[in-house]
N, CA, C and O atoms as a MOPAC input file, in Angstrom:
PM7 MOZYME 1SCF
protein

 N      1.13000 1     3.89100 1     4.32200 1
 C      1.59300 1     2.66800 1     3.88200 1
 C      2.25100 1     1.61800 1     4.49000 1
 O      3.45100 1     1.56100 1     4.76000 1
 N      1.25600 1     0.65600 1     4.72200 1
 C      1.98700 1    -0.50800 1     5.46900 1
 C      2.81100 1    -1.46200 1     5.01800 1
 O      2.44400 1    -1.99000 1     3.96900 1
 N      4.14400 1    -1.97400 1     5.64200 1
 C      4.66500 1    -2.77200 1     5.17800 1
 C      4.70500 1    -3.94600 1     5.84900 1
 O      5.47400 1    -3.99900 1     6.80900 1
 N      3.93700 1    -5.08500 1     5.52000 1
 C      4.11800 1    -6.37000 1     6.18100 1
 C      5.10600 1    -7.11400 1     6.06500 1
 O      5.47500 1    -7.43600 1     4.93600 1
 N      5.63000 1    -7.47100 1     6.95600 1
 C      6.69500 1    -8.89100 1     6.72100 1
 C      6.40300 1   -10.18300 1     7.30400 1
 O      7.20100 1   -11.12100 1     7.31800 1
 N      4.60100 1   -10.21400 1     8.04600 1
 C      4.19100 1   -10.80700 1     8.68200 1
 C      4.44700 1   -11.23800 1     9.83700 1
 O      4.16100 1   -12.31400 1    10.36100 1
 N      5.08900 1   -10.21500 1    10.27900 1
 C      5.60900 1   -10.34900 1    11.74800 1
 C      4.54400 1    -9.21000 1    12.31700 1
 O      4.41000 1    -8.18200 1    11.65400 1
 N      3.82400 1    -9.37800 1    13.48100 1
 C      3.69200 1    -8.35700 1    14.69800 1
 C      4.33400 1    -7.88500 1    15.63800 1
 O      3.66200 1    -8.13900 1    16.63800 1
 N      5.66500 1    -7.09100 1    16.07000 1
 C      6.53600 1    -7.35000 1    16.56500 1
 C      7.29600 1    -8.65900 1    17.10600 1
 O      8.43000 1    -8.73600 1    16.63500 1
 N      7.06000 1    -9.38600 1    17.71200 1
 C      6.89600 1   -10.66000 1    17.93900 1
 C      6.74700 1   -12.22200 1    17.60000 1
 O      7.37400 1   -13.26600 1    17.77600 1
 N      5.18100 1   -11.63700 1    16.82900 1
 C      4.50100 1   -13.05300 1    16.77000 1
 C      4.34000 1   -13.10600 1    15.44300 1
 O      4.90900 1   -12.31200 1    14.69400 1
 N      3.41200 1   -14.21300 1    14.95800 1
 C      3.44600 1   -13.71100 1    13.48600 1
 C      1.77400 1   -12.76300 1    13.33900 1
 O      0.94000 1   -12.66400 1    14.23800 1
 N      1.69100 1   -12.24000 1    12.09300 1
 C      0.78800 1   -10.87600 1    12.28900 1
 C     -0.74100 1   -11.87900 1    12.18900 1
 O     -1.76400 1   -11.51300 1    12.76800 1
 N     -0.67400 1   -13.12900 1    11.38700 1
 C     -2.34000 1   -13.84300 1    11.66900 1
 C     -2.31500 1   -14.22600 1    13.21700 1
 O     -3.46800 1   -14.29100 1    13.64200 1
 N     -1.40800 1   -14.48400 1    14.13700 1
 C     -1.80400 1   -14.48700 1    15.57100 1
 C     -2.08300 1   -12.99400 1    16.52000 1
 O     -2.53200 1   -12.86400 1    17.65900 1
 N     -1.63300 1   -12.02300 1    15.57000 1
 C     -1.94500 1   -10.56700 1    16.46800 1
 C     -3.32400 1    -9.70800 1    15.79600 1
 O     -3.72700 1    -8.59300 1    16.12700 1
 N     -3.81800 1   -10.52800 1    14.86700 1
 C     -4.76200 1    -9.77400 1    14.14000 1
 C     -5.71400 1   -10.43400 1    13.22500 1
 O     -5.08200 1   -10.97100 1    12.31600 1
 N     -6.59800 1   -10.55000 1    13.14600 1
 C     -7.94000 1   -11.78000 1    12.94300 1
 C     -8.26800 1   -11.65000 1    11.13200 1
 O     -8.59300 1   -12.60600 1    10.42700 1
 N     -8.07200 1   -10.14700 1    10.63100 1
 C     -8.22000 1    -9.76800 1     9.43800 1
 C     -7.55000 1   -10.30900 1     8.70700 1
 O     -6.39300 1   -10.38500 1     9.12200 1
 N     -7.79100 1   -10.96000 1     7.31700 1
 C     -7.29400 1   -11.65200 1     6.40200 1
 C     -6.18000 1   -11.03400 1     5.71900 1
 O     -5.22900 1   -11.68300 1     5.28200 1
 N     -6.34800 1    -9.22900 1     5.58700 1
 C     -5.16700 1    -8.65400 1     5.27400 1
 C     -5.39500 1    -7.51900 1     5.74300 1
 O     -6.53200 1    -7.14900 1     6.03800 1
 N     -4.26800 1    -6.74900 1     5.89000 1
 C     -4.22800 1    -5.28200 1     6.69200 1
 C     -4.90900 1    -4.18900 1     5.84400 1
 O     -5.42700 1    -3.21500 1     6.39000 1
 N     -4.90800 1    -4.34100 1     4.60400 1
 C     -5.60400 1    -3.63600 1     4.05300 1
 C     -7.47700 1    -3.65300 1     3.87800 1
 O     -8.31500 1    -2.85500 1     3.45800 1
 N     -7.49100 1    -4.65100 1     4.29900 1
 C     -8.95800 1    -4.94300 1     5.10400 1
 C     -9.04000 1    -4.11500 1     6.15900 1
 O    -10.10200 1    -3.49800 1     6.07800 1
 N     -8.52900 1    -3.86100 1     6.94900 1
 C     -8.60100 1    -3.23400 1     8.07200 1
 C     -8.91500 1    -1.50600 1     7.94300 1
 O     -9.35500 1    -0.73800 1     8.79800 1
 N     -8.52400 1    -1.26400 1     6.60500 1
 C     -8.56600 1     0.11700 1     6.21800 1
 C     -9.86100 1    -0.08900 1     5.82800 1
 O    -10.73600 1     0.45000 1     6.50500 1
 N    -10.15400 1    -0.70900 1     4.94500 1
 C    -11.98800 1    -0.80300 1     4.53500 1
 C    -12.97300 1    -0.78400 1     5.35500 1
 O    -14.09700 1    -0.33300 1     5.13100 1
 N    -12.45100 1    -1.43500 1     6.65600 1
 C    -13.63900 1    -1.53000 1     7.83400 1
 C    -13.51700 1    -0.09900 1     8.60500 1
 O    -14.36700 1     0.19700 1     9.44500 1
 N    -12.98000 1     0.33900 1     8.45400 1
 C    -12.62100 1     1.84900 1     8.96800 1
 C    -13.15300 1     2.68200 1     7.76800 1
 O    -13.11900 1     3.88200 1     8.04300 1
 N    -13.71200 1     2.38400 1     6.32300 1
 C    -13.86400 1     3.50300 1     5.54200 1
 C    -12.86700 1     3.85000 1     4.84100 1
 O    -13.15700 1     4.92100 1     4.30600 1
 N    -11.66200 1     3.46300 1     4.50300 1
 C    -10.56400 1     3.82200 1     4.18200 1
 C    -10.23700 1     2.74700 1     2.40700 1
 O     -9.88300 1     1.60200 1     2.69000 1
 N    -10.28900 1     2.90800 1     1.40600 1
 C    -10.01900 1     2.01200 1     0.52200 1
 C     -8.55800 1     1.70300 1     0.93900 1
 O     -7.76100 1     2.34300 1     1.62500 1
 N     -8.45400 1     0.33700 1     0.20700 1
 C     -6.82400 1    -0.17800 1     0.56700 1
 C     -6.77200 1    -1.25400 1    -0.70900 1
 O     -7.65300 1    -1.69200 1    -1.44800 1
 N     -5.44200 1    -1.46000 1    -0.63200 1
 C     -5.09700 1    -2.50500 1    -1.71000 1
 C     -3.90500 1    -3.34400 1    -0.90100 1
 O     -3.44000 1    -3.00800 1     0.18800 1
 N     -3.59900 1    -4.26600 1    -1.51700 1
 C     -2.72700 1    -5.18000 1    -1.36500 1
 C     -1.76900 1    -5.73700 1    -2.42700 1
 O     -2.13500 1    -6.53500 1    -3.29000 1
 N     -0.31600 1    -5.19000 1    -2.29100 1
 C      0.28600 1    -5.52100 1    -3.32500 1
 C      1.90900 1    -6.69300 1    -2.48700 1
 O      2.35300 1    -7.07400 1    -1.40400 1
 N      2.12700 1    -6.75400 1    -3.73000 1
 C      3.40700 1    -7.40000 1    -3.54000 1
 C      4.65700 1    -6.51800 1    -3.41300 1
 O      5.27200 1    -6.01700 1    -4.35500 1
 N      4.94500 1    -6.40200 1    -2.08300 1
 C      5.98900 1    -5.09700 1    -1.98000 1
 C      7.62800 1    -5.65200 1    -2.44600 1
 O      8.54800 1    -4.88400 1    -2.16500 1
 N      7.81100 1    -6.35700 1    -2.82000 1
 C      9.16900 1    -7.06700 1    -3.59600 1
 C      8.91700 1    -6.49900 1    -4.85200 1
 O      9.95100 1    -6.12900 1    -5.40900 1
 N      7.75600 1    -6.28400 1    -5.55600 1
 C      7.49200 1    -5.76100 1    -7.04700 1
 C      7.71500 1    -4.25400 1    -6.82400 1
 O      6.91100 1    -3.85000 1    -5.98500 1
 N      8.69700 1    -3.07700 1    -7.37700 1
 C      8.67300 1    -2.33300 1    -7.59600 1
 C      7.50600 1    -1.70300 1    -8.05700 1
 O      6.74500 1    -0.96100 1    -7.43600 1
 N      7.43500 1    -2.26100 1    -9.75300 1
 C      6.26000 1    -1.72800 1   -10.24500 1
 C      4.99100 1    -2.03700 1    -9.66300 1
 O      4.06900 1    -1.47000 1   -10.24800 1
 N      4.73400 1    -2.57500 1    -8.93800 1
 C      3.65000 1    -3.05100 1    -8.27500 1
 C      3.19400 1    -2.14000 1    -7.25700 1
 O      2.04100 1    -1.72900 1    -7.12400 1
 N      4.19300 1    -1.86100 1    -6.55100 1
 C      3.93500 1    -0.96400 1    -5.35700 1
 C      4.30500 1     0.54400 1    -5.87300 1
 O      3.87900 1     1.50800 1    -5.23500 1
 N      5.02000 1     0.70600 1    -6.91700 1
 C      4.78800 1     2.21000 1    -7.77800 1
 C      3.25700 1     2.55000 1    -7.71900 1
 O      2.62000 1     3.40800 1    -7.10800 1
 N      2.89100 1     1.49100 1    -8.63600 1
 C      1.42100 1     2.07300 1    -9.26800 1
 C      0.19900 1     1.99000 1    -8.09200 1
 O     -0.71800 1     2.81100 1    -8.12200 1
 N      0.24700 1     1.17000 1    -7.28700 1
 C     -0.95900 1     1.23700 1    -6.17700 1
 C     -0.18500 1     2.65400 1    -5.49200 1
 O     -0.85600 1     3.68000 1    -5.60600 1
 N      0.76600 1     2.75600 1    -5.00000 1
 C      1.24000 1     3.92800 1    -4.51100 1
 C      1.07800 1     5.07800 1    -4.88500 1
 O      1.10200 1     5.93800 1    -4.00400 1
 N      0.87700 1     5.46900 1    -6.17400 1
 C      0.39000 1     6.58600 1    -7.27900 1
 C     -0.86400 1     6.82100 1    -7.13700 1
 O     -1.47500 1     7.86800 1    -6.92200 1
 N     -1.29100 1     5.45900 1    -7.31700 1
 C     -3.27800 1     5.30500 1    -7.40100 1
 C     -3.52000 1     5.93600 1    -5.84300 1
 O     -4.25300 1     6.90300 1    -5.63900 1
 N     -2.97100 1     5.40800 1    -5.06200 1
 C     -3.25400 1     6.36400 1    -3.80900 1
 C     -2.76300 1     7.45400 1    -3.44000 1
 O     -3.35200 1     8.00600 1    -2.51100 1
 N     -2.16700 1     7.78700 1    -3.72200 1
 C     -1.73200 1     9.35000 1    -3.74400 1
 C     -2.64300 1    10.31000 1    -4.87900 1
 O     -2.84800 1    11.50800 1    -4.68100 1
 N     -3.04900 1     9.71100 1    -5.86000 1
 C     -3.52000 1    10.63200 1    -6.92500 1
 C     -5.12300 1    10.69100 1    -6.31200 1
 O     -5.84700 1    11.65600 1    -6.55800 1
 N     -5.65800 1     9.33000 1    -5.33900 1
 C     -7.05400 1     9.10000 1    -4.69800 1
 C     -7.09600 1    10.49200 1    -3.90900 1
 O     -8.03300 1    11.28700 1    -3.99300 1
 N     -6.15400 1    10.64000 1    -3.27100 1
 C     -6.22900 1    11.59000 1    -2.10300 1
 C     -5.76000 1    12.95900 1    -2.94400 1
 O     -6.39400 1    13.96900 1    -2.63600 1
 N     -4.97900 1    13.08000 1    -3.72000 1
 C     -4.71300 1    14.55800 1    -4.15800 1
 C     -6.29000 1    15.28300 1    -4.73100 1
 O     -6.63200 1    16.46500 1    -4.78200 1
 N     -6.98600 1    14.09000 1    -5.09100 1
 C     -8.40000 1    14.58300 1    -5.88000 1
 C     -9.12500 1    14.99800 1    -4.84800 1
 O    -10.10700 1    15.68000 1    -5.14400 1
 N     -8.89600 1    14.75000 1    -3.53000 1
 C     -9.73000 1    15.33000 1    -2.27700 1
 C    -10.66800 1    13.90900 1    -1.92000 1
 O    -11.64400 1    13.91800 1    -1.17000 1
 N    -10.16100 1    12.75400 1    -2.60500 1
 C    -11.17000 1    11.82000 1    -1.66000 1
 C    -10.79800 1    10.83600 1    -0.49300 1
 O    -11.17100 1     9.67900 1    -0.30200 1
 N     -9.87200 1    11.71600 1     0.30000 1
 C     -9.53800 1    10.89800 1     1.77900 1
 C     -8.61900 1    10.20400 1     1.36500 1
 O     -8.35200 1    10.04700 1     0.17300 1
 N     -7.90400 1     9.60100 1     2.50700 1
 C     -6.71000 1     8.85500 1     2.50200 1
 C     -7.23300 1     7.19100 1     1.53400 1
 O     -8.31400 1     6.83100 1     1.06900 1
 N     -5.95700 1     6.58800 1     1.57200 1
 C     -6.21900 1     5.37700 1     0.75900 1
 C     -5.05400 1     4.60200 1     1.92900 1
 O     -4.32800 1     5.20000 1     2.72300 1
 N     -5.16700 1     3.10000 1     1.72000 1
 C     -4.42300 1     2.61900 1     2.52500 1
 C     -3.59000 1     1.57200 1     1.56700 1
 O     -4.27100 1     0.96400 1     0.74100 1
 N     -1.92100 1     1.26200 1     1.61100 1
 C     -1.59300 1     0.50500 1     0.70400 1
 C     -0.89600 1    -0.63700 1     1.28200 1
 O      0.21600 1    -0.25200 1     1.64500 1
 N     -1.05300 1    -1.76100 1     1.50100 1
 C     -0.28600 1    -2.88900 1     2.14400 1
 C      0.47100 1    -3.58900 1     0.96800 1
 O     -0.00100 1    -3.93600 1    -0.11500 1
 N      2.12400 1    -3.75500 1     1.56100 1
 C      2.63100 1    -4.23600 1     0.83400 1
 C      3.39500 1    -5.10300 1     1.76700 1
 O      4.05100 1    -4.81900 1     2.76900 1
 N      3.02900 1    -6.74800 1     0.91300 1
 C      3.77100 1    -7.96700 1     1.50500 1
 C      5.41200 1    -7.68700 1     1.02600 1
 O      5.82500 1    -7.45100 1    -0.11000 1
 N      5.96800 1    -7.77100 1     1.94900 1
 C      7.37200 1    -7.94100 1     1.97100 1
 C      8.47600 1    -8.60000 1     3.10100 1
 O      8.06900 1    -9.05000 1     4.17200 1
 N      9.63800 1    -8.59900 1     2.80400 1
 C     10.63900 1    -8.64500 1     3.98400 1
 C     10.90000 1    -7.80500 1     4.62100 1
 O     10.43200 1    -6.70000 1     4.34400 1
 N     11.73600 1    -7.96600 1     5.71700 1
 C     12.18700 1    -6.72900 1     6.56000 1
 C     13.12500 1    -5.77200 1     5.80000 1
 O     14.05700 1    -5.13400 1     6.28900 1
 N     12.87500 1    -5.77800 1     5.01900 1
 C     13.70100 1    -4.55000 1     3.97600 1
 C     12.71300 1    -3.15900 1     3.29500 1
 O     11.73200 1    -3.41200 1     2.59600 1
 N     13.03300 1    -2.02700 1     3.53900 1
 C     12.46900 1    -0.83400 1     3.27100 1
 C     13.01200 1    -0.34800 1     2.03800 1
 O     12.59100 1     0.67600 1     1.50100 1
 N     13.93700 1    -1.05400 1     1.57300 1
 C     14.68300 1    -0.26600 1     0.02700 1
 C     13.33000 1    -0.48000 1    -1.02800 1
 O     13.03900 1     0.62000 1    -1.49700 1
 N     12.63000 1    -1.31800 1    -1.42100 1
 C     11.55800 1    -1.11600 1    -2.16700 1
 C     10.86000 1    -0.05900 1    -2.02600 1
 O     10.77200 1     0.79400 1    -2.90900 1
 N     10.16400 1     0.02400 1    -0.67300 1
 C      9.59400 1     1.30700 1    -0.30500 1
 C      9.72200 1     2.57600 1    -0.67400 1
 O      8.93000 1     3.29600 1    -1.28300 1
 N     11.43800 1     2.92600 1     0.00500 1
 C     12.12100 1     4.19100 1    -0.38200 1
 C     11.94500 1     4.39000 1    -2.21000 1
 O     11.16200 1     5.19400 1    -2.71400 1
 N     12.80200 1     3.52400 1    -2.94600 1
 C     12.65100 1     3.47100 1    -4.30600 1
 C     11.18000 1     4.48500 1    -4.82800 1
 O     11.04500 1     5.60300 1    -5.32600 1
 N     10.18600 1     3.30800 1    -4.36200 1
 C      9.18000 1     3.44800 1    -4.72100 1
 C      8.49900 1     5.04400 1    -4.60800 1
 O      8.08100 1     5.64300 1    -5.59800 1
 N      8.47400 1     5.58500 1    -3.25200 1
 C      8.28300 1     7.02600 1    -3.03000 1
 C      9.20300 1     7.69700 1    -3.74700 1
 O      8.74900 1     8.55600 1    -4.50400 1
 N     10.49800 1     7.53000 1    -3.71800 1
 C     11.38100 1     8.28700 1    -4.52400 1
 C     10.44800 1     8.92900 1    -6.23400 1
 O     10.38500 1    10.05500 1    -6.72800 1
 N      9.81300 1     7.45000 1    -6.72800 1
 C      9.36000 1     7.54300 1    -8.12300 1
 C      8.05600 1     8.27500 1    -7.90000 1
 O      7.76800 1     9.14500 1    -8.72100 1
 N      7.12900 1     8.00800 1    -6.77400 1
 C      6.26900 1     8.76400 1    -6.78300 1
 C      6.37000 1    10.17700 1    -6.64900 1
 O      5.74000 1    10.96600 1    -7.35300 1
 N      7.12100 1    10.47800 1    -5.79300 1
 C      7.37000 1    12.13600 1    -5.32000 1
 C      7.88700 1    13.07200 1    -6.71600 1
 O      7.32500 1    14.04700 1    -7.21400 1
 N      8.95100 1    12.50100 1    -7.06400 1
 C      9.47300 1    12.78300 1    -8.67100 1
 C      8.68400 1    12.59400 1    -9.62500 1
 O      8.99200 1    13.20800 1   -10.64700 1
 N      7.55600 1    11.82000 1    -9.68900 1
 C      6.79500 1    11.73900 1   -10.82800 1
 C      7.62000 1    11.40700 1   -12.32800 1
 O      7.52900 1    11.95000 1   -13.42900 1
 N      8.51000 1    10.19300 1   -11.80600 1
 C      9.29300 1     9.91100 1   -12.80700 1
 C      8.41800 1     8.85500 1   -13.75200 1
 O      9.04700 1     8.13800 1   -14.53000 1
 N      7.31100 1     8.78200 1   -13.70200 1
 C      6.10400 1     7.84500 1   -14.19800 1
 C      5.26300 1     8.52400 1   -15.23500 1
 O      5.22800 1     9.74900 1   -15.11600 1
 N      4.58400 1     8.01400 1   -16.21900 1
 C      3.62600 1     8.70700 1   -16.54800 1
 C      2.29500 1     8.90500 1   -16.04000 1
 O      1.82700 1     7.79800 1   -15.77500 1
 N      1.61300 1     9.67700 1   -15.82900 1
 C      0.57500 1     9.50100 1   -15.16900 1
 C     -0.64400 1     8.58900 1   -15.63900 1
 O     -0.86200 1     8.38700 1   -16.83300 1
 N     -1.39900 1     8.07000 1   -14.64900 1
 C     -2.24100 1     7.29200 1   -15.32300 1
 C     -3.18300 1     6.93000 1   -14.21100 1
 O     -2.72400 1     6.69600 1   -13.09300 1
 N     -4.72800 1     6.85700 1   -14.49800 1
 C     -5.53500 1     6.95500 1   -13.27900 1
 C     -5.78300 1     5.94000 1   -12.80500 1
 O     -6.58900 1     5.33800 1   -13.51400 1
 N     -5.41500 1     5.23200 1   -11.66300 1
 C     -5.30300 1     3.91000 1   -11.08700 1
 C     -6.05600 1     3.81700 1    -9.91600 1
 O     -5.73500 1     3.08900 1    -8.97700 1
 N     -6.97500 1     4.47700 1    -9.93600 1
 C     -8.01800 1     4.59700 1    -8.99300 1
 C     -8.71800 1     3.52800 1    -8.72700 1
 O     -8.84300 1     3.24400 1    -7.53600 1
 N     -9.31200 1     2.71800 1    -9.67400 1
 C     -9.63700 1     1.33600 1    -9.86200 1
 C     -8.98500 1     0.02400 1    -9.39500 1
 O     -9.53300 1    -1.06500 1    -9.22300 1
 N     -7.71500 1     0.35800 1    -9.23000 1
 C     -7.15800 1    -0.76900 1    -8.30500 1
 C     -7.18400 1    -0.40200 1    -6.97000 1
 O     -6.50600 1    -1.14500 1    -6.26100 1
 N     -7.61300 1     0.28900 1    -6.53500 1
 C     -8.24000 1     0.06800 1    -4.61800 1
 C     -9.72300 1     0.02500 1    -4.73600 1
 O    -10.56500 1     0.60700 1    -5.42000 1
 N     -9.72200 1    -1.20800 1    -3.47900 1
 C    -10.68600 1    -1.89600 1    -3.23000 1
 C    -11.86100 1    -0.53900 1    -2.43700 1
 O    -11.45500 1     0.30900 1    -1.64300 1
 N    -13.23100 1    -0.65800 1    -2.89000 1
 C    -14.10600 1     0.57300 1    -2.06000 1
 C    -14.84300 1    -0.34000 1    -1.04100 1
 O    -15.61200 1     0.15200 1    -0.21500 1

């Protein structure tokens, strides 16, 4: 999971990296990726769950880029939901960019 708050240490991310999205960096390396609104708990949960299921099925890693502010609260909540399995299982692998 990549938390993209728009900054790369002290400069805007677009100055630090030429890729349109950080999820594309994964795709360029052969790792499927998806970009989601990191402030949307449900969207972040669904993407994280899809990435986890993808990896658990033996398909290798997946990258989730969350567009967010400088806050980890949403990501922590999502990780708790994924780990504890509070949501119904769904096959969301189609959300990932291949």
